[in-house]
N, C-alpha and C positions, 0 to 999 in steps of 0.2 A: 623716698617711697615710690614716686612715679617712675624713677629710673629702674628700680627693682622689678616693678610690674612689667615694664617694657621688655626687660631682659628675659623675664620668665615667659612672656608671650612669644618672644622670638625663639626661645629654646623649644617651646611646645610645637611651633610651626616646623622647625627643623626635624624634630622627632617624627611628626606626622608625615612629612614628606619622605623621610627615610623608610618609614613603615609602608607607605603607599607604594614606593618604588620596589621594595624587596618582597612584597606579598606574592606577586606572581612567581618569583624564583623559589619561594618556599613550598610551592605546590608540587607534590610528588607526581610521578608519571601516572596519568590516568586517574588521579584522585583529587577530589575537591576537599580542601581542608577548611571549610567555612562552617564551623559548628556553633558559632555565636548566634546566627540567625538561620536555623535549618528551614529549608523550603518544603512546603507541602502543596498538595493540589489545591487546598483551600486558600493558600496564600498567593497563588499564581495571579499576576496582574492581567488585566484585560481578558478575563475568562470568557466573556461574551464573544469577543473576536476570535479567540482560539476555538470556541465551539463552532462558530460559523465556518472557519477554515477547515476544521475537522470534518464537517458535513460535506464540504466541497471535495474532500479527499475520498469520499465514497465513490466518486465517479470511476476510479480505476478498478476496484474490486468488482463493482457491479458490471462494468463493461467487459472485464477480462476473465473473471473466474466463474461467473454465473453459468456458463455453458459447459463447464467441466463434467458435471454429473450426467448430462445427456449427450455429450459430444459424440461418443461412440455410436449411440442409437440414432442420432441425427444423421450422421454420415451413412450409417447403414440403411436408413430409409430413403436416401436419394441416390444410392449407388446401385448399379445393376450387378448381378452376381458375376463372379469371375468366369471367363470363358472356359469351356471344357478343354481338357488336354487328352491326347491320344495315348493309349497303352500299347504295349508290345504286340498284343493280339489284334490290334486295329480298332478296338472299341474305344469310344470316348467316355470320359468320366470327369466329374468335377472334383477338384482337389480338396473341396470341403471347407470346413470352418477355419482351418489353419491359414489357408491362402487368403480367404476373405478377411479374416482378422488382421493378418499382416498388412494387407493393402489399406485397410481402414486406419491402422496404427500409423502408417506413413502419412496419410492424408491429415490425420488429426494433429500430428506433430507440426506439419507445415501450416495448418490453419491457426494453431496456437501461436506459432512464431510470427505470423503476420502482424499481430497487434504490437508486441514490443519492438519489432523491426521498424514499424512506422514511428513509434516513440523515439527510437534511436535517431531517426532522420531529422526530427524536429526539436529535440531536447535543447540543444545549444541555441537554436533559433528562439525558442520560448524564453530561455534565460536572457538572451541579448535584448529581445523585445521588452521584457519586463524591466530590465535596467534602464532602457531608453524611454519607454512610454508608460511604465507603471505596472504593478503586479496585478491589480484588480481586473483591468481589461483582459489580460491574458487568461486569468482564471475563468472569467465569465464566458469568453469565447469557447474555451474548452468544454465547459458544461453544456452550452447550447448545441455544439456539434455532437457531443456524446449522446444527448437526447435523441437526435435524429438517427444516429447510427444504431443505437439500441432498438429503436422502434422498428426499423426496417430489416434488421438482421433476421429475426424470427420468421419473417414472411418470405425469405429467400429459399428457393428450391433448386439451386445449382451451386456447384463449387465456386464458380466465378463470382456470383453475387455474394456468397458468404465471405469470400476473401476480400471483396471490395469494401463491405461494411466493417469488417474487422480492421482493415487498414485505416479507414476513415476514423474509427474510434481510437485507434492508436495515435494517429496524428493529433487528435484533440487532447489526448492525455499525456502529451509530452511536457506538460506544465507541472509535473510532480515536483521537480526541483524548485520551481517558483514557490510552491506552497511551503516547502521546507525553509526556503529563504525567508518567507513571511513569518514563519514561526520564530526564527532567530531574531527578526526585527520587532516582533511583538513582545517577546520575552527577552529583553536586552541584557538583563543582569545574568551573570554566569550561574549564580546559585539557583535560578529558576529554569535554566535551559534543559537540564536532565528531565525534569517533570514535564516541561512543555513539549520536548521532543518525543516523549512517550505518548502524547495524546494522538498524534497523527497515526503512528503504527497501531495504537489501540483501536482507533476508529476504523483504520484499514482492516485490521483483523476481525473486528466486529462486523464490518460490512462484508468481508469475505465469508464469514460464517453465515450471515443472512443470505448472501448471494448463492452459496452452495445449497443451502436448505431450500430457497425459493426455486433455484434452477432444477433441483431434483423433484420437488413436489408439484411445480407448476407445469413442467414438461408433460406432454400428453394428458392434459387435464380431463379429457373425456374418459380416459381409462383410470387415472389415479383419483379423480374426484367425480366419480360417476353420479353421486347424489346431488352434485351442484351443476355439472355441465353435461351429464349423460342423457340418454333418451328420456328418462323420467326425471331429469334434473330440475332443480328449482329455477335456474336461469335459462333453461331451454324454452324460451317463450314462444318460439316459432313452431314448437312441436316436431322438430326434425327427428326422424326415427333413429338416426345414428348419434344424435347429440347436437350441441351448439354447432351450427354450420361452419363458421370460419375456423373453429378450433379443430374440427374434423379434417378440414383441408390443410390447415397449417398447425400441426400438433405441437410445434415448438415455438410458437409466436408469443404465448402468454408471458413467459419470463421477460422477454424484451419489452413488452408493453408495460409491465409493472416497473421495470428498471427506468424506462423513459419517464413514467409518472413521478417516480421518486426524484430523479435528477431534475425534472422540471420544477418541482417544489423547491429543491435546493437552490436552483438558479434564481428563483424569485426572491428567496431569503438573502442570497448573496448580493443581488442587485440593490436591495433595500438596506442591508445592514453591514456588509463588509466594507472596511475602510482601507484606503490606500496606505501602504507602509514604505514604499520606496523612498530613500533619502531625497529630500528636496521636492517631493511630490505629494506629501501628506496634505490632507484637507478633505473637505466635504465635496462629493460629486453630486450629480443630479439625483442619483438613487437615494442617497442619504437625505437630501432635501425633500424628495417625494415622501419618504417615510415619516419625516417630521410633520409634513402637511397632513398626512393621513392620521398621524397620532393626535394632532390638534383637533382635527375634525371629529375624531372618535370621542375625545374628551368633551367637546362641546355637545355632542349627541347624548353622551351619558349624563352630563350636567343638566341638560334640558329636561331630563326625566326626574330630577331630584326635586323635593318639595321646596317651595319658595321660602326663603328666610334670609338671615344675614349672610353675606358673602365677604370673603377676605378681600381687602383693597390691594390690588396688585401694584407694586412699585415699578416705576419706569426706569429706575436706576439699574445699571448692569450688575450682574452678580458673578462672582468667581466660581460658584458651584453650578454644576449642570442642572438646568431646569427641566430638561426633557430626557430623563433617564429611562431606559427601557432594557429589555433583556439582551440587547446587542452591545450595551455599553456598561462599563464598570465605573468606579469612582475615578479611575485613572485612564480616561479616554485618550486614545493615541494622539489625536490632533490637538488636545488642549491640556491634558493633565499628565502627560508623560513627557519628560524633557528629552527631546531627540538629540542625538549626538551631533556635534558640529560637522558640517559637510566636509569630506576629504576628497582630495584629488584621486582619480583612479590610478592605480599602479599599472605599469606596462603589462601587456598580455604575456610576454615572455617570463616575467618575474612571478607570475601567478603559480607556475608549475614547479613548485619546490619539491624536494624529495618527499616531504611529509604528505603533500597533496597527491602526488603520483602513487605513493604506497597506499594511501587511504582509498583512492578511486579504484585501484586494482583489487584490493580486498573487497570493496563494495561490489565489484563485478563478479568476482569468484563466488561469493555467497549467492548472488542471484542466479548464477549459472546452474549450480547443482540444485538449488531449492526449486526453481521453476521447472527443471527437468523432472524432479520428484513429483511435483503437483500434477504434471501432465501424465507421467508414466503410471503413477499410482491410480489415477482416475481411470485410465484405460485398463490397467491391471484388474481393477474392481469389476469392470464390465466384460472382460474377456471370458469366453465360455470355459467351463471346467474341463480339463483334459483327463483322459483315462490314466496316463502315466503308469502303465502296467509294470514296467521294469525301470523305475527311476534310479539314478545314481546321485551322488552329491552335487553333480554339475548338470547332468543331462536329464532335464524334465521341462515341461512346458505347461501352458494353460494359465487361467486366471481364477477369479473368485466367482464369476457368473452372477453378479448382482444386478438388479434393475436400477434405472436411473434414480428413482425415489430413494432407494436404500443407499446408493452411492452418495447422494446429496446429504442425507441425514447423518451418515457416518462421518463424512468430512466436516460437516458443520458442528456436530456435537463434540467431537474431539477438539476442534478449534475453539469452541466455546469454553471448554474446560481449561484451556490455556490462558484465557484472558485474565482471570484473577491473578495468575502467577505474574503476568507482565505488569499488572497494575499494582500489586502489593509486594511481591517478592523481589522484582527486578530493582526498584530503587534501593532497597536495603542491601541487596547483594552488591549492587554497583557502588554504594557508599563504602562497603568493606573491601572489595577487591579492585575497585576502579573500573572504568569503562573498558579498558583493554583487557583486564583480567576476566571480566564477565564474558567478553567476546571470545576469548580463547577457550574458556570452559564450555561455552555453547558449541564451539566448533569441534570439540572433542566428542560430542554426542552423535554427530552426523554419520561418521564412517561405520560404526557397528550397526546402526539402524539400517543403512542402505545394504549392508552385506547380508543382513538377516531377512529383509523384506521378501525376496522371491520365494523363500521356503514356505510362505503362507499357501502357495499353490498346492503343496503336498498335504495340507491339513484338510481332510475331507469334511463335507457338510455334516456327516454323521457324528463328528466329534462334538457338535453342539456348542455348549458354553465355552469349551476350551478353544474352539476356533475363533469365536468372537473376542475372547480375552487376548488371544495372540494378535489379532488385527488391531485391537485397541492399544495394546502395548507399543507396537511399532509406530502407529500414528501419534500417540501421545508424546513419546520421547522426541520425535521429529518436530512436533508442534512446539514443545517447550524450548528446544534448541533454537528454532527460528524466531520465537518471540523474544528471546534474550539477545539473539545476534543482530536482528534487524535494527532496533533502536540504537544499539551500540555503534553500528557502522555509520549511522546518520550523525551521531554526536562526534565520532572520531573524524569524520569528514569536515564537519563544521569547525572543529578545533584545529584542523590542519590548514584551513584557509589563512593566507598571510595577512588579510585585512578584511574588515566588514564590508567595504565598498565593492568587493569582488565576490561576495557570497553568492549572488545570483549566477555568475559565471561558473563558479566552482560546483555548485549544486546542479547546474545545467549539465556540466561535463559528467558529473557523477551519475545523473539520471540517464545521460546518453549511453555511457558504458553499461549501466544497469539494464537498459532497454536492449542493447545489443546482446548482452549475456542471456537475457530472458527470451530472446529470439533464437539464439544458437542452442540453448539448453533443450527446449522441447523438440526443435527440428532434428538435432542430432540424436536425441533420445528416441524419437519416433522411428528414425531409420535403424538405429541399433536394435531397438525392440523388435522391429519387423524382421531384421536379419536373423536375430536369435530365434524367433518363433519358427521361421522357415526351416531352421536346423534343429529344432527341438530343444533349445537352450534359452529359456525365457530369462534366466538370470544374468545373461551377458551384459545387458544394459545396466543392471544394478552393480555388478562387480567391476567391470572393465571401464565403466563411465562414471556413474554417480559416486562410487566409493573412492575412485582415484581422484576425482575433482575435489571431493571433500577433504582428502588428505593434503592435496596441494594448497587448498585454502587455509588449512590449519598451519601448514609450514610457513606460508606467506605472512601470517599474522605476526610472526616473530621478526619480520623486517620492519614492523611498524613501531612507532613511538607514541605513547599516550601523552599528549600535551594539552592540558586543560588550563590554559593561562588566560588572564584577563586580556581583552583586546588591546587596551592601552599598553600594557606591559609587553605584549607580543610585538606590537608595531614599534615600540621603543627599541626593543632588542634587535629587530631586523632592520632598523633604520628607516622604516616606512612612514616617516612623518609627512604631514601634508605639504610641507614646504620643500621636501627633498625628492618627491616623486614627479 
């Protein structure tokens, strides 16, 4: 009887080992076949840590996209009018709005490009520093510098100062790859990573929506919120006849001040609540200990106000359950209640760059190239003056939509807000059916027709009324849906392509570096092409010859990729990257 039980146990162990080894191989390309325990947002582990990390992710949209609604008007306010040119009869004249708008378009593209170019310069450095010294210090330093850069950007009244603070903010936000790595380290199980990787883009998009709305509404507050900051405004305590003094002198400073306040609060929360996730460096730092001390002091203060009565006798015996649970920690706190993987030796730098990694990083960059160019071009297109276009053709026409900064911000933010439920609710279901790579390709198919149709909005006159607004909404909504499905897909595909978990920081750092370079090139080239086209009366050149072409290239490149969503252990076993062999 005993021998039979032993043979049965041995057989079960062999079957279990065989199933565990073959599970990664049974996963189809780009598809997770784990239906026994479906993951949901409610079942995500360490939700408190993911929430804090998502708040830290707000730094980039607040620092980078907040200025889009008022960028054209900001540059217009600090630029002198273009010099007059001589005519054939010897009289001088001004070339008018077309030359001025073309000049501002060039400057706006270069100013937008300064931020991601600085990110590009430091992304790999941030990834290396986070691997060597920890993820949390890198994130905290970025938040601190972002606060300073946002605060002083709005008080700048020269191109040089604007570029300086944009570059400083970009240097601080080169840690986006570090945050993506932390997401993978917090949600270690494969079944949770699709949902976890949705949180950062979700918060990024929410932050972008808020930043666009705040940038448009808070710019020129004396004009747009006269009841609050104007001559008779509630907050005009000094009684200045023009409105609140510093807002009159610096009409574009308020968005940066608000951004700095939000990022300062996020920095305080991250210091007190965010945990280190780098392998071998997990544990409590001084910030976590200060939070615990503050929590105990608060509980004593509260308990001192309670009526005197019987109190529970506290045991001096250690407990396995967390005694000081708060909003930053779940039942599976990283340092105590989540089993960390065994430390592995780092693989060589050369072996990181597999075919899958290179393909994923290239696709990562192509998406950011045309998406960043669209964000800049469409924001400028919104603000460009309406042109007469007396004899337009299918190609030869110019002008923009002639909207003020407040309308630009509200339009961009409202359409972005409408896309968030799609990313939160529709994306996981479609991804489960089509796979990550399948969703990515479907999203890429939506970009080219949107870009090709966008410039024709300049021909829809304001007299068209509702039809004009519906056309604008249609173009924006389809583009937003496409990017909200494409961006989280690229992050998941890049994570899946990494040959080992120990090099995630380096891989995501490289991805963020390429992404930053693409987001620098996209607006810079877009601004130059837009300016060139406007000077020749063809505003659609940037849309057709640049954005549409890049979107088609990105779609074609996606077919060079492979969707590999395997378990880390299976992947390392198949590639021979065991800890004893590297």
